[in-house]
DSSP file (Angstrom, degrees, kcal/mol; ACC not computed):
  #  RESIDUE AA STRUCTURE BP1 BP2  ACC     N-H-->O    O-->H-N    N-H-->O    O-->H-N    TCO  KAPPA ALPHA  PHI   PSI    X-CA   Y-CA   Z-CA
    1    1 A M              0   0    0      0, 0.0     2,-0.2     0, 0.0    21,-0.1   0.000 360.0 360.0 360.0 121.7   16.6  -13.9   -5.7
    2    2 A A        -     0   0    0     20,-0.0     2,-0.7     1,-0.0    17,-0.1  -0.503 360.0-134.8 -81.1 144.4   15.0  -17.3   -5.8
    3    3 A I        -     0   0    0     -2,-0.2     3,-0.1    12,-0.1    -1,-0.0  -0.887  24.2-133.6 -98.4 115.8   16.8  -20.4   -4.6
    4    4 A E    >   -     0   0    0     -2,-0.7     3,-1.2     1,-0.1     4,-0.3  -0.371  30.4 -95.9 -68.5 145.9   16.3  -23.2   -7.1
    5    5 A P  T 3  S+     0   0    0      0, 0.0    -1,-0.1     0, 0.0    11,-0.0  -0.349 102.3   7.9 -63.4 141.2   15.3  -26.6   -5.7
    6    6 A H  T 3  S+     0   0    0      2,-0.2     3,-0.1     1,-0.1    -2,-0.1   0.688  84.2 124.9  63.1  24.6   18.1  -29.1   -5.2
    7    7 A V  S <  S+     0   0    0     -3,-1.2     2,-0.6     1,-0.2    -1,-0.1   0.867  72.8  51.4 -74.2 -38.3   21.0  -26.7   -6.0
    8    8 A L  S    S-     0   0    0     -4,-0.3    -2,-0.2     4,-0.1    -1,-0.2  -0.879  93.5-128.7-100.9 124.0   22.5  -27.5   -2.6
    9    9 A A  S    S+     0   0    0     -2,-0.6     2,-0.1     1,-0.3    -2,-0.0  -0.968  95.7  18.0-118.2 129.2   23.0  -31.2   -1.9
   10   10 A P  S    S-     0   0    0      0, 0.0    -1,-0.3     0, 0.0    -3,-0.0   0.739  99.6-135.6 -71.5 150.3   21.9  -32.1    0.7
   11   11 A E        -     0   0    0     -2,-0.1    -2,-0.1     1,-0.1     5,-0.0  -0.532  15.3-125.3 -75.7 131.3   19.6  -29.2    1.2
   12   12 A P    >>  -     0   0    0      0, 0.0     3,-1.3     0, 0.0     4,-0.5  -0.316  26.1-109.2 -67.3 159.7   19.6  -27.7    4.7
   13   13 A A  H 3> S+     0   0    0      1,-0.3     4,-0.9     2,-0.2     3,-0.5   0.806 114.1  64.3 -61.1 -31.7   16.3  -27.4    6.4
   14   14 A W  H 3> S+     0   0    0      1,-0.2     4,-2.4     2,-0.2    -1,-0.3   0.692  85.7  74.3 -69.5 -17.6   16.3  -23.6    6.1
   15   15 A V  H <> S+     0   0    0     -3,-1.3     4,-2.4     2,-0.2    -1,-0.2   0.934  96.4  46.1 -64.5 -46.5   16.2  -23.7    2.3
   16   16 A N  H  X S+     0   0    0     -4,-0.5     4,-2.3    -3,-0.5    -1,-0.2   0.895 112.4  51.9 -63.0 -38.9   12.5  -24.7    2.2
   17   17 A Q  H  X S+     0   0    0     -4,-0.9     4,-2.3     1,-0.2    -1,-0.2   0.911 110.2  48.9 -62.5 -41.7   11.6  -22.0    4.7
   18   18 A E  H  X S+     0   0    0     -4,-2.4     4,-2.5     2,-0.2    -2,-0.2   0.892 109.1  52.1 -65.9 -40.5   13.4  -19.4    2.6
   19   19 A R  H  X S+     0   0    0     -4,-2.4     4,-2.2     2,-0.2    -1,-0.2   0.927 110.8  48.1 -61.1 -44.3   11.6  -20.5   -0.5
   20   20 A R  H  X S+     0   0    0     -4,-2.3     4,-2.6     2,-0.2    -2,-0.2   0.909 111.0  50.9 -62.8 -41.8    8.3  -20.2    1.3
   21   21 A R  H  X S+     0   0    0     -4,-2.3     4,-2.3     1,-0.2    -2,-0.2   0.921 110.7  48.6 -61.7 -44.1    9.2  -16.7    2.6
   22   22 A E  H  X S+     0   0    0     -4,-2.5     4,-2.0     1,-0.2    -1,-0.2   0.890 111.3  50.2 -63.3 -39.6   10.2  -15.6   -0.9
   23   23 A M  H  X S+     0   0    0     -4,-2.2     4,-1.5     2,-0.2    -2,-0.2   0.919 110.1  50.2 -64.9 -43.8    7.0  -16.9   -2.4
   24   24 A D  H  X S+     0   0    0     -4,-2.6     4,-1.3     1,-0.2    -2,-0.2   0.905 110.6  49.8 -60.7 -42.0    4.9  -15.1    0.3
   25   25 A Q  H  < S+     0   0    0     -4,-2.3     3,-0.2     1,-0.2    -1,-0.2   0.882 108.9  51.2 -65.8 -38.5    6.7  -11.9   -0.3
   26   26 A S  H  < S+     0   0    0     -4,-2.0    -1,-0.2     1,-0.2    -2,-0.2   0.783 109.4  51.8 -70.9 -25.2    6.2  -12.1   -4.1
   27   27 A L  H  < S+     0   0    0     -4,-1.5     2,-1.2     1,-0.2    -1,-0.2   0.747  99.4  66.0 -81.6 -23.8    2.4  -12.7   -3.5
   28   28 A T  S  < S+     0   0    0     -4,-1.3    -1,-0.2    -3,-0.2     2,-0.1  -0.668  75.3 173.0 -99.7  79.3    2.0   -9.6   -1.3
   29   29 A K        -     0   0    0     -2,-1.2     3,-0.1    -3,-0.2    -3,-0.1  -0.439  38.0 -91.9 -84.9 159.6    2.7   -6.9   -3.8
   30   30 A K        -     0   0    0     -2,-0.1    -1,-0.1     1,-0.1     2,-0.1  -0.336  49.3 -96.3 -65.6 149.5    2.3   -3.2   -3.1
   31   31 A K        -     0   0    0      1,-0.1     2,-0.2    -3,-0.1    -1,-0.1  -0.388  40.4-118.0 -64.6 144.9   -1.0   -1.6   -3.9
   32   32 A K        -     0   0    0      1,-0.1     2,-0.1    -3,-0.1    -1,-0.1  -0.498  40.3 -85.3 -80.4 156.8   -1.2    0.0   -7.3
   33   33 A Y        -     0   0    0     -2,-0.2     2,-0.6     1,-0.1    -1,-0.1  -0.394  39.6-151.7 -63.1 133.1   -1.9    3.7   -7.5
   34   34 A K        -     0   0    0     -2,-0.1    -1,-0.1    -3,-0.1    -3,-0.0  -0.945  17.5-128.4-109.7 117.6   -5.6    4.5   -7.4
   35   35 A T        -     0   0    0     -2,-0.6     2,-0.3     1,-0.1     0, 0.0  -0.289  22.0-115.3 -67.2 149.6   -6.4    7.8   -9.2
   36   36 A W        -     0   0    0      4,-0.0     2,-0.2     3,-0.0    -1,-0.1  -0.662  26.1-145.8 -85.3 137.4   -8.5   10.4   -7.5
   37   37 A T     >  -     0   0    0     -2,-0.3     4,-2.3     1,-0.1     5,-0.1  -0.595  24.9-113.4 -96.6 163.9  -11.9   11.2   -8.8
   38   38 A T  H  > S+     0   0    0      1,-0.2     4,-2.4     2,-0.2     5,-0.2   0.882 119.6  54.6 -61.6 -38.3  -13.6   14.6   -8.8
   39   39 A K  H  > S+     0   0    0      1,-0.2     4,-2.3     2,-0.2    -1,-0.2   0.914 108.3  48.1 -62.2 -43.4  -16.2   13.2   -6.4
   40   40 A E  H  > S+     0   0    0      2,-0.2     4,-2.8     1,-0.2    -2,-0.2   0.886 109.2  54.1 -65.2 -38.7  -13.4   12.0   -4.0
   41   41 A D  H  X S+     0   0    0     -4,-2.3     4,-2.5     2,-0.2    -2,-0.2   0.936 109.8  46.8 -59.3 -46.6  -11.7   15.5   -4.3
   42   42 A R  H  X S+     0   0    0     -4,-2.4     4,-2.4     1,-0.2    -2,-0.2   0.910 113.0  49.3 -62.8 -41.9  -15.0   17.1   -3.2
   43   43 A E  H  X S+     0   0    0     -4,-2.3     4,-2.7     2,-0.2    -2,-0.2   0.906 110.1  51.7 -63.1 -42.2  -15.4   14.7   -0.4
   44   44 A L  H  X S+     0   0    0     -4,-2.8     4,-2.3     2,-0.2    -2,-0.2   0.929 110.8  46.9 -60.5 -47.4  -11.9   15.3    0.8
   45   45 A V  H  X S+     0   0    0     -4,-2.5     4,-2.3     1,-0.2    -1,-0.2   0.922 112.7  50.2 -61.6 -44.2  -12.3   19.1    0.8
   46   46 A R  H  X S+     0   0    0     -4,-2.4     4,-1.3     1,-0.2    -2,-0.2   0.920 111.2  48.1 -61.1 -44.7  -15.6   18.7    2.7
   47   47 A L  H  <>S+     0   0    0     -4,-2.7     5,-2.0     1,-0.2     4,-0.3   0.879 111.3  50.0 -66.6 -37.3  -14.1   16.4    5.3
   48   48 A R  H ><5S+     0   0    0     -4,-2.3     3,-1.5     1,-0.2    -1,-0.2   0.896 107.7  54.2 -66.3 -39.0  -11.1   18.8    5.8
   49   49 A E  H 3<5S+     0   0    0     -4,-2.3    -1,-0.2     1,-0.3    -2,-0.2   0.801 103.3  57.1 -64.5 -27.3  -13.5   21.7    6.2
   50   50 A E  T 3<5S-     0   0    0     -4,-1.3    -1,-0.3    -5,-0.2    -2,-0.2   0.552 123.5-108.7 -78.6  -7.9  -15.3   19.7    8.9
   51   51 A G  T < 5 +     0   0    0     -3,-1.5    -3,-0.2    -4,-0.3    -2,-0.1   0.567  64.1 153.0  95.7   9.5  -11.9   19.5   10.8
   52   52 A L      < -     0   0    0     -5,-2.0    -1,-0.3     1,-0.1     2,-0.1  -0.406  43.9-115.3 -72.4 150.0  -11.1   15.8   10.2
   53   53 A T     >  -     0   0    0      1,-0.1     4,-2.4    -2,-0.1     5,-0.2  -0.371  21.7-112.7 -80.0 162.2   -7.4   14.8   10.2
   54   54 A Y  H  > S+     0   0    0      1,-0.2     4,-2.7     2,-0.2     5,-0.2   0.881 118.8  54.2 -60.7 -37.9   -5.7   13.4    7.2
   55   55 A K  H  > S+     0   0    0      2,-0.2     4,-2.1     1,-0.2    -1,-0.2   0.937 109.6  45.3 -63.1 -47.2   -5.4   10.1    9.0
   56   56 A K  H  > S+     0   0    0      2,-0.2     4,-2.0     1,-0.2    -2,-0.2   0.905 114.1  49.0 -64.2 -42.0   -9.1    9.9    9.7
   57   57 A I  H  X S+     0   0    0     -4,-2.4     4,-2.5     1,-0.2    -1,-0.2   0.912 109.0  53.8 -63.7 -42.0  -10.0   10.8    6.2
   58   58 A G  H  X>S+     0   0    0     -4,-2.7     5,-2.8     1,-0.2     4,-0.7   0.902 108.0  49.5 -59.0 -42.3   -7.6    8.2    4.9
   59   59 A E  H  <5S+     0   0    0     -4,-2.1     3,-0.5     1,-0.2    -1,-0.2   0.901 113.2  47.2 -62.8 -40.8   -9.3    5.5    6.9
   60   60 A M  H  <5S+     0   0    0     -4,-2.0    -2,-0.2     1,-0.2    -1,-0.2   0.848 119.1  39.1 -69.5 -34.4  -12.6    6.6    5.6
   61   61 A M  H  <5S-     0   0    0     -4,-2.5    -1,-0.2     2,-0.2    -2,-0.2   0.352 110.2-116.8-100.0   5.2  -11.5    6.8    2.0
   62   62 A N  T  <5S+     0   0    0     -4,-0.7     2,-0.3    -3,-0.5    -3,-0.2   0.924  77.5 114.4  58.8  47.1   -9.3    3.7    2.1
   63   63 A R  S   <S-     0   0    0     -5,-2.8    -1,-0.2    -6,-0.1    -2,-0.2  -0.916  72.1 -92.2-138.5 164.0   -6.1    5.7    1.4
   64   64 A S     >  -     0   0    0     -2,-0.3     4,-2.1     1,-0.1     5,-0.2  -0.419  32.1-119.6 -76.9 156.4   -3.0    6.5    3.3
   65   65 A A  H  > S+     0   0    0      1,-0.2     4,-2.5     2,-0.2     5,-0.2   0.880 115.4  52.0 -61.9 -38.4   -2.8    9.7    5.4
   66   66 A I  H  > S+     0   0    0      2,-0.2     4,-2.5     1,-0.2    -1,-0.2   0.873 108.0  51.6 -68.2 -36.1    0.1   10.9    3.3
   67   67 A S  H  > S+     0   0    0      2,-0.2     4,-2.3     1,-0.2    -2,-0.2   0.915 111.4  47.5 -63.6 -43.5   -1.8   10.3    0.1
   68   68 A V  H  X S+     0   0    0     -4,-2.1     4,-2.5     2,-0.2    -2,-0.2   0.925 112.6  48.7 -64.1 -45.9   -4.7   12.3    1.4
   69   69 A E  H  X S+     0   0    0     -4,-2.5     4,-2.0     2,-0.2    -2,-0.2   0.929 112.5  47.4 -61.5 -46.7   -2.5   15.1    2.6
   70   70 A R  H  X S+     0   0    0     -4,-2.5     4,-0.9     1,-0.2    -1,-0.2   0.906 113.2  48.6 -62.8 -41.8   -0.7   15.3   -0.7
   71   71 A R  H >X S+     0   0    0     -4,-2.3     4,-1.1     1,-0.2     3,-0.8   0.922 108.9  53.2 -65.4 -42.7   -3.9   15.3   -2.7
   72   72 A Y  H >< S+     0   0    0     -4,-2.5     3,-0.5     1,-0.3    -1,-0.2   0.890 107.1  51.7 -59.3 -40.4   -5.5   18.0   -0.5
   73   73 A K  H 3< S+     0   0    0     -4,-2.0    -1,-0.3     1,-0.2    -2,-0.2   0.706 109.7  50.9 -71.1 -18.6   -2.5   20.3   -1.1
   74   74 A R  H << S+     0   0    0     -4,-0.9    -1,-0.2    -3,-0.8    -2,-0.2   0.640  85.1  99.9 -91.5 -16.7   -2.8   19.8   -4.9
   75   75 A I  S << S-     0   0    0     -4,-1.1     2,-0.5    -3,-0.5    -4,-0.0  -0.565  77.8-126.4 -74.8 124.8   -6.5   20.6   -5.1
   76   76 A P              0   0    0      0, 0.0    -1,-0.1     0, 0.0    -2,-0.1  -0.596 360.0 360.0 -71.8 120.0   -7.1   24.2   -6.3
   77   77 A L              0   0    0     -2,-0.5    -2,-0.0   -32,-0.0    -3,-0.0   0.444 360.0 360.0 -99.2 360.0   -9.3   25.8   -3.7
């Protein structure tokens, strides 16, 4: 909930800090879902067969470890 300027008269010092914090939070949005490609699926399976962890694969593929694990479990082998 945004605090409109000059709603509180006189405005306490913390109001500007709160406005900046809210603006920063609104600018740092969550990443959108990135669909998996067939090529990525094949790479994921190959890397798991090599014994890499979900965390390591996630770092390599720029995805979270939980995303990698869930995708791996959905791929028909």
